[in-house]
C-alpha positions, 0 to 999 in steps of 0.5 A, spaced: 311 867 303 307 872 308 300 872 307 297 879 306 290 881 308 289 886 302 287 879 299 282 878 304 278 884 304 275 883 297 272 876 300 265 877 303 265 870 306 271 873 310 268 879 311 261 876 314 265 872 319 270 877 322 263 881 323 260 875 327 266 873 331 267 880 333 260 881 335 261 874 339 267 876 342 263 883 344 257 879 347 262 874 351 266 880 354 259 884 356 256 877 359 263 876 363 263 883 366 255 883 367 256 876 371 261 878 376 260 878 383 261 885 386 268 884 389 266 886 396 261 881 397 266 876 396 268 872 403 275 874 405 275 880 402 278 886 406 274 893 407 278 899 404 280 901 411 283 894 412 286 894 405 290 901 406 292 899 413 295 892 410 299 896 405 301 901 410 304 896 414 307 891 409 311 897 406 315 898 414 317 891 413 323 889 408 323 883 405 330 879 406 334 879 399 337 874 395 345 874 395 351 869 394 355 868 401 360 863 403 353 859 406 351 859 399 357 856 396 358 851 402 351 848 400 352 849 393 359 844 394 355 839 398 350 839 393 355 838 387 359 833 391 352 829 391 351 829 384 358 828 382 361 823 386 368 824 381 370 825 374 370 818 372 363 816 374 356 815 370 353 822 373 359 826 370 358 822 363 351 823 363 352 831 364 357 831 359 352 827 354 347 833 356 351 839 355 354 836 348 347 835 345 345 842 348 351 845 344 349 840 338 341 842 338 344 850 338 348 849 332 343 845 328 338 851 329 343 856 327 344 852 321 337 851 319 335 859 320 342 861 316 339 855 310 332 858 310 334 865 310 338 863 304 333 860 301 328 866 302 333 871 300 
């Protein structure tokens, strides 16, 4: 059964613990903000003008897009031949064993979910 927060509101110790943890969290956040060094004093930081110029230069350049072409498929085929030298090899048996274990794990998860929802209902 899911916990209900309304059961905790009547308890004084829970209220005190909640207030103390909120105060401690606020104090830690305030001190971490105060202790930060200014961003401009960090070495290697760009001035605002340099940052703007950097952004302008970066927008003009277009990055290469990932695409599936003949070269990619040829490299994938070469890697596949290295991983799977033949159908009746140890490597193919291992791949089939991994596939069966993943499928059986998924089926067990589905069965477990179905059984727990029946019990809760």
